[in-house]
MARVEXBA-290687 format. One line per 8 residues: number of its first residue (from 1); their letters; for each residue x, y, z of C-alpha. Coordinates in Angstrom, 2 decimals, padded with zeros to 5 digits, always signed. Layout:
NUM> a> X Y Z  ...;
***
This chain:
1> mkvlsafn> +008.65 -012.82 +048.86  +010.15 -009.69 +048.13  +013.32 -011.30 +046.87  +011.43 -013.93 +044.92  +009.52 -011.18 +043.32  +012.40 -009.23 +042.39  +013.99 -012.23 +040.79  +010.71 -012.89 +038.70;
9> lffisiva> +010.65 -009.52 +037.55  +014.47 -010.05 +036.54  +013.83 -013.10 +034.99  +010.65 -011.79 +033.05  +012.85 -008.95 +031.77  +015.47 -010.91 +030.44  +013.07 -013.19 +028.57  +011.34 -010.21 +027.18;
17> flmcdssl> +014.73 -008.84 +025.88  +015.75 -012.03 +024.47  +012.32 -012.25 +022.76  +012.79 -008.56 +021.43  +016.34 -009.25 +020.26  +015.42 -012.28 +018.54  +012.46 -010.61 +016.79  +014.59 -007.56 +015.71;
25> ntvlkenn> +017.27 -009.94 +014.23  +014.35 -011.54 +012.34  +013.40 -008.09 +010.88  +017.01 -007.13 +010.01  +017.13 -010.54 +008.01  +013.50 -009.97 +006.40  +014.64 -006.32 +005.56  +017.89 -007.20 +003.52;
33> krkteksl> +015.61 -010.11 +001.86  +012.84 -007.65 +000.77  +015.26 -005.36 -000.84  +015.33 -007.72 -003.85  +011.56 -008.37 -003.91  +009.43 -006.85 -006.45  +006.01 -005.07 -005.69  +003.42 -003.11 -007.45;
41> llvqdqil> +002.70 -000.95 -004.46  +006.12 +000.17 -003.03  +008.19 +003.37 -004.03  +011.98 +003.47 -004.47  +013.65 +002.57 -001.27  +010.40 +001.88 +000.62  +010.72 -000.96 +003.36  +008.12 -003.79 +003.09;
49> lphsikgv> +006.12 -004.83 +006.03  +007.59 -007.48 +008.32  +005.55 -010.41 +008.66  +004.61 -009.64 +012.42  +002.68 -006.57 +011.00  -001.07 -006.85 +010.06  -004.04 -004.99 +009.47  -002.63 -001.64 +008.28;
57> efyrknyi> -004.80 +001.23 +007.26  -003.58 +004.65 +006.10  -006.02 +007.49 +004.97  -007.24 +010.97 +005.63  -009.11 +011.35 +008.92  -012.74 +011.23 +008.39  -012.16 +009.49 +005.20  -011.93 +005.68 +005.73;
65> gsppiirl> -010.23 +004.38 +002.60  -009.16 +007.65 +001.10  -005.57 +007.95 -000.54  -003.14 +009.40 +002.08  -003.02 +013.04 +000.54  -003.40 +016.10 +002.63  -003.39 +019.73 +002.22  -000.31 +021.88 +003.52;
73> nstdqlil> -001.48 +024.49 +006.00  -004.88 +022.97 +006.69  -006.64 +021.00 +009.44  -006.16 +017.72 +007.41  -004.64 +014.87 +009.15  -003.78 +011.38 +008.47  -004.37 +008.12 +010.55  -001.92 +005.38 +010.30;
81> rfdelssl> -003.47 +002.16 +012.27  -001.55 -001.15 +012.43  -001.24 -004.34 +014.46  +001.94 -006.17 +015.67  +001.73 -010.11 +016.41  +003.12 -010.12 +019.89  +002.45 -011.17 +023.47  +004.10 -007.88 +024.89;
89> sgqfrvtf> +003.14 -004.18 +024.20  +005.66 -002.45 +021.71  +007.17 +000.78 +021.56  +008.06 +002.68 +018.32  +009.77 +005.62 +016.76  +007.92 +007.66 +014.40  +009.93 +010.04 +011.80  +009.44 +011.62 +008.38;
97> thynqdwk> +011.34 +012.06 +005.37  +010.78 +014.45 +002.48  +011.20 +013.25 -001.09  +011.17 +014.79 -004.59  +008.69 +013.64 -007.35  +010.89 +010.63 -008.23  +011.11 +009.46 -004.77  +014.68 +010.50 -004.19;
105> rsnlaeiw> +015.39 +012.38 -001.17  +015.38 +015.79 -001.18  +018.08 +018.31 -000.41  +016.08 +020.49 +002.03  +017.18 +020.98 +005.59  +014.85 +019.77 +008.39  +014.38 +023.09 +009.48  +012.63 +023.95 +006.26;
113> vyegindl> +010.56 +020.77 +006.19  +009.18 +020.51 +009.75  +008.08 +022.23 +012.62  +008.49 +020.41 +015.78  +010.14 +017.11 +016.67  +010.93 +014.80 +013.76  +011.41 +011.83 +016.29  +008.34 +010.85 +017.97;
121> allggnln> +007.38 +007.98 +020.38  +004.43 +005.70 +019.83  +004.05 +003.85 +023.09  +001.69 +001.11 +024.17  -001.20 -000.46 +022.40  -004.47 -002.17 +022.79  -004.18 -005.83 +023.21  -006.77 -007.88 +021.20;
129> aqsnpnyy> -009.47 -009.53 +023.15  -009.90 -012.94 +021.48  -007.42 -013.45 +018.69  -004.84 -016.23 +019.17  -002.01 -015.37 +018.05  -002.11 -012.30 +020.13  -001.49 -008.87 +018.71  -001.52 -005.11 +019.78;
137> syqyifpn> -003.16 -002.48 +017.95  -001.49 +001.08 +017.36  -002.72 +004.33 +015.97  -001.08 +007.48 +015.16  -002.72 +010.49 +013.92  -000.73 +013.57 +012.49  +000.16 +016.32 +011.94  -000.42 +017.21 +015.39;
145> rdinflvs> +001.15 +019.70 +017.91  +004.41 +017.78 +018.02  +005.09 +017.54 +014.31  +003.81 +019.70 +011.19  +004.97 +020.27 +007.70  +006.18 +023.62 +006.42  +006.45 +022.46 +002.49  +004.35 +020.45 +000.12;
153> gnymitis> +005.60 +017.30 -001.81  +006.18 +013.42 -001.24  +006.86 +012.15 +002.23  +007.21 +008.85 +003.80  +006.34 +008.05 +007.48  +008.88 +005.49 +009.09  +008.26 +003.31 +012.04  +011.23 +002.16 +013.80;
161> dfdsgiel> +012.01 +000.05 +017.15  +012.19 +002.44 +019.69  +015.39 +001.08 +021.23  +017.60 -000.14 +018.58  +016.28 +002.48 +015.94  +015.94 -000.42 +013.49  +013.55 +000.52 +010.99  +010.62 -001.85 +010.78;
169> fnlpffvt> +008.39 -000.24 +007.76  +007.75 +003.07 +005.95  +004.79 +004.32 +003.93  +004.32 +007.14 +001.50  +001.89 +009.92 +001.63  +001.49 +013.36 -000.27  +000.97 +016.97 +000.90  -000.16 +019.25 -001.51;
177> enigdlhp> -000.67 +022.87 -001.64  -003.97 +022.76 -003.61  -003.28 +025.93 -005.69  -004.12 +026.30 -009.37  -006.91 +024.53 -011.27  -006.54 +020.90 -012.38  -008.95 +018.93 -014.59  -007.95 +015.31 -015.49;
185> nvttffns> -010.05 +013.41 -017.40  -010.02 +009.47 -019.04  -010.66 +008.51 -022.76  -011.19 +004.75 -023.12  -010.11 +003.21 -026.36  -011.36 -000.09 -027.09  -009.66 -002.97 -028.97  -006.47 -001.05 -028.88;
193> gplssamd> -004.10 -002.79 -026.65  -002.68 -006.33 -026.63  -005.20 -008.95 -027.55  -007.51 -006.23 -028.56  -007.72 -005.18 -024.91  -009.43 -001.80 -023.88  -006.76 +001.04 -022.85  -007.11 +004.35 -021.28;
201> qisgtyiy> -005.55 +007.77 -022.16  -005.19 +010.10 -019.47  -005.13 +013.81 -020.37  -006.02 +017.23 -018.79  -005.36 +020.85 -018.23  -003.90 +022.90 -015.11  -004.53 +026.63 -014.78  -001.18 +027.48 -013.14;
209> pdfiefpq> -000.56 +030.34 -010.53  +001.05 +033.64 -011.51  +004.39 +032.99 -010.05  +005.39 +030.44 -012.52  +007.35 +032.01 -015.23  +008.72 +029.05 -017.17  +006.14 +026.35 -016.92  +007.77 +024.36 -020.02;
217> fnltfris> +010.90 +023.67 -017.67  +009.34 +024.00 -014.11  +006.08 +022.12 -013.92  +006.00 +018.26 -014.41  +002.64 +016.08 -014.46  +002.41 +012.28 -013.11  -000.24 +009.84 -013.16  -000.69 +006.87 -011.06;
225> qnrfwgin> -003.27 +003.94 -011.60  -005.08 +002.23 -008.68  -002.82 +003.73 -005.85  +000.38 +001.79 -007.07  +002.58 +004.98 -006.49  +005.61 +002.97 -007.26  +004.37 +002.87 -010.94  +003.69 +006.37 -012.28;
233> itpnqnnf> +003.61 +007.86 -015.62  +005.05 +011.38 -016.90  +002.85 +012.41 -019.82  +005.18 +012.58 -023.17  +002.85 +015.32 -024.45  +002.63 +018.78 -022.86  +001.49 +022.00 -024.05  +002.23 +025.59 -022.64;
241> idegessf> +001.31 +027.54 -025.65  -001.40 +029.26 -023.72  -000.36 +031.74 -021.05  -001.63 +030.73 -017.54  -002.76 +027.29 -018.81  -001.11 +024.04 -019.77  -002.21 +020.81 -020.77  -000.97 +017.13 -020.71;
249> qltesqfl> -001.63 +013.81 -022.50  -000.34 +010.28 -022.50  +000.79 +009.35 -026.03  -000.30 +005.83 -027.47  +002.52 +003.92 -026.12  +001.86 +005.27 -022.35  -001.79 +004.29 -022.63  -002.86 +002.37 -019.48;
257> payvefnt> -004.81 -000.69 -019.17  -008.44 -000.17 -018.49  -009.13 -003.93 -017.93  -007.51 -004.12 -014.54  -009.61 -005.93 -011.88  -009.33 -007.70 -008.72  -010.61 -010.18 -006.67  -012.40 -009.21 -003.36;
265> ldlrrlsl> -011.65 -011.21 -000.01  -014.69 -010.61 +002.36  -013.49 -011.96 +005.60  -015.93 -009.85 +007.80  -018.29 -012.57 +008.43  -016.59 -015.85 +009.48  -019.48 -018.35 +008.70  -020.23 -020.97 +006.19;
273> qnsqifgy> -022.81 -018.58 +005.22  -020.12 -016.44 +003.68  -020.23 -017.60 -000.02  -016.26 -017.36 -000.25  -015.78 -019.68 +002.79  -015.56 -023.62 +002.24  -014.48 -024.62 +005.57  -013.76 -022.86 +008.96;
281> erteipek> -011.68 -024.83 +011.64  -012.23 -022.99 +014.97  -010.08 -025.36 +017.01  -006.85 -024.79 +015.11  -004.41 -021.93 +016.21  -004.69 -019.69 +014.35  -008.24 -020.32 +013.36  -008.24 -021.60 +009.65;
289> iilrndyl> -010.40 -020.53 +007.08  -010.50 -022.43 +003.69  -011.74 -020.58 +000.83  -013.41 -021.95 -002.16  -011.33 -022.51 -005.32  -010.28 -019.34 -007.70  -009.97 -020.25 -011.31  -007.49 -018.98 -014.09;
297> nftsdirt> -009.62 -016.21 -015.97  -012.60 -016.59 -013.86  -011.51 -015.21 -010.57  -012.51 -011.41 -010.59  -015.59 -009.86 -008.62  -017.39 -006.72 -008.94  -015.39 -004.73 -006.81  -016.56 -004.45 -003.09;
305> itetgygr> -014.11 -001.49 -002.43  -012.40 +000.36 -005.09  -009.18 +001.21 -003.38  -006.06 -000.87 -003.28  -003.21 -000.67 -001.00  -004.17 -001.51 +002.30  -007.68 -003.10 +002.23  -010.22 -002.55 +004.99;
313> ptqditsr> -009.20 -004.48 +008.23  -011.72 -005.01 +010.81  -010.60 -002.29 +013.35  -012.37 -004.23 +016.45  -010.90 -005.44 +019.57  -012.35 -008.99 +018.83  -010.78 -009.35 +015.21  -008.98 -012.15 +014.76;
321> ilnvefsy> -005.67 -013.29 +012.90  -006.80 -015.86 +010.47  -004.79 -018.77 +008.52  -006.42 -018.30 +005.14  -006.11 -021.03 +002.44  -006.30 -020.10 -001.01  -006.76 -022.62 -003.91  -006.12 -021.77 -007.56;
329> etqgklpk> -007.14 -023.78 -010.50  -005.41 -023.10 -013.86  -007.60 -025.73 -015.71  -004.61 -026.92 -017.82  -003.87 -023.47 -019.09  -000.54 -023.06 -017.46  +002.33 -025.56 -017.32  +002.45 -027.69 -014.24;
337> nsdiylig> +004.65 -026.22 -011.32  +004.51 -022.58 -013.03  +005.52 -019.92 -010.57  +002.28 -018.27 -009.52  +002.21 -015.55 -006.70  -000.41 -014.38 -004.48  -000.43 -010.68 -004.41  -002.86 -008.04 -002.67;
345> dfnqwtis> -003.72 -005.58 +000.08  -002.61 -008.20 +002.82  +000.95 -008.39 +001.49  +001.61 -004.95 -000.09  +001.04 -006.73 -003.57  +004.73 -008.33 -003.20  +006.04 -010.92 -005.38  +008.03 -013.30 -002.93;
353> nnyklkfn> +009.03 -016.96 -002.19  +006.96 -016.37 +000.81  +003.75 -015.67 -001.48  +004.56 -018.35 -004.27  +001.55 -021.09 -004.48  +002.54 -024.79 -004.28  +001.63 -027.02 -007.00  -000.53 -030.27 -005.53;
361> seydiyki> +000.01 -032.98 -008.18  -002.76 -035.25 -006.31  -005.53 -032.59 -006.85  -004.02 -030.69 -009.72  -004.36 -027.26 -007.95  -002.02 -024.63 -006.54  -002.48 -023.59 -002.87  -001.01 -021.18 -000.25;
369> nmlikqgl> -001.68 -020.22 +003.36  -001.39 -016.77 +004.65  -001.91 -014.96 +007.95  -004.64 -012.24 +007.32  -006.52 -010.13 +009.83  -010.55 -010.32 +009.55  -011.64 -007.67 +007.00  -012.22 -006.76 +003.19;
377> ynyqyavi> -009.16 -006.92 +000.83  -008.41 -006.72 -003.00  -006.17 -009.45 -004.45  -004.67 -011.21 -007.74  -002.52 -014.10 -008.85  +000.55 -013.30 -010.93  +003.57 -014.44 -012.79  +006.72 -012.98 -013.67;
385> kngaidty> +007.17 -012.12 -017.43  +010.11 -010.52 -018.90  +011.23 -009.21 -015.44  +007.64 -007.71 -014.64  +004.92 -008.56 -012.81  +001.90 -009.71 -015.00  -001.56 -010.28 -013.56  -003.09 -011.23 -016.59;
393> lnveslsq> -004.03 -014.52 -015.13  -006.98 -012.59 -013.34  -008.49 -011.02 -016.51  -011.82 -012.57 -017.34  -012.69 -010.12 -019.96  -010.23 -007.40 -021.88  -013.07 -004.86 -021.86  -013.28 -001.70 -019.93;
401> ksqeyaaf> -013.48 -001.64 -016.09  -013.66 +001.25 -013.91  -010.10 +002.26 -012.79  -009.08 +004.76 -010.07  -006.54 +007.37 -011.12  -004.40 +010.09 -009.37  -002.72 +013.37 -011.29  -000.23 +015.01 -009.66;
409> vyykdpdl> +001.19 +018.40 -010.68  +004.87 +019.41 -009.44  +006.85 +022.48 -009.56  +010.52 +022.50 -009.20  +011.33 +025.46 -006.91  +014.10 +027.47 -008.50  +015.28 +028.79 -005.40  +015.22 +025.67 -002.97;
417> lydrllns> +015.46 +023.22 -005.76  +013.16 +020.73 -004.50  +009.78 +019.53 -006.06  +006.74 +021.41 -004.75  +003.30 +019.45 -005.18  +000.99 +022.07 -006.41  -001.93 +019.95 -006.90  -003.62 +016.51 -007.17;
425> rifyse> -006.68 +014.90 -007.85  -008.40 +011.57 -007.60  -010.65 +010.74 -010.65  -012.11 +007.51 -012.23  -013.02 +006.17 -015.58  -016.49 +005.24 -016.19;
***
């Protein structure tokens, strides 16, 4: 029995190794392919989530759904949660990288950036109790006693395979010094954009600290809309006439669309009483959810959640991974076999052939299936126009809708030549 037991253990370890090796090869192929894909969400050189990772959440501790922004030298912490589709508990490495405001790596030596060990282990996970396919849930909270940040700026957390070191995915976050006094605001101009759409102008003032001697050379303002960190704007108009105070303003060519809206996918309650669910096939593996049809120009809902990025996956040991079927009717307003993509919190707002809808000529409708964890998400349908992602398909009205904005103030340190993040502010249009 002892010999048989040892052989069984050896066999199991070999199978596990082969499964892991096959999975890592798949991730490597995915990484190479994903470098060519477009995303509203990703910053420069960011790696998309592999298909085996679901249910990501990334927010400030005690503030679920908040943007990943913490204050330097404070008790603030960020929580990263994710699930891995696997029958085996995984082991990961956690590392951090510091960036300048344009998401190019800074030249700071690690000893200037981090206190502690910048190569930490995330071991084990919690096995889901009911889902088929199986998945393990992981959580990492930082800064902690093992790692702390010494400078402000843009950062990324990277999750890698523990043994091979292959990077699986990374996510951006911000460390701000919270100094100076930042006051951004939004002015909406109606009938001023394409097709008489409403557009937002962002402006504001910043009272800067005394150590800044040449603000016109060292201060930079950046604006992001709806947490799409990879798409940010530096205002063309800046004013540094008054000592100790600066102002910024987007010029007309930089105005942002005030009509952006999202569909809400609510998979928290799996029942035909859920108005979004047309069919629920429990016996399939994974369990299949058939959604009611979406329609061109009639797809938007009042936002159940305002933030975009990761959504609100249900963090419960009984939460399921579902095969969700989306159906989209264009009502003859687009040519048949148009390239239409599903983008949302569940796929990092990414244009990819994996997320392209297929046209069903029999029913004159576009369809796609996607593995999604139970929860609450924002999503849109999109096409590519002139090399850019166009989500106009989702717009029922070009009138003003509430938008979330983020303003960032960067200071080029004259000695160490890196971008300090002096202040940031989240604000909303009315």
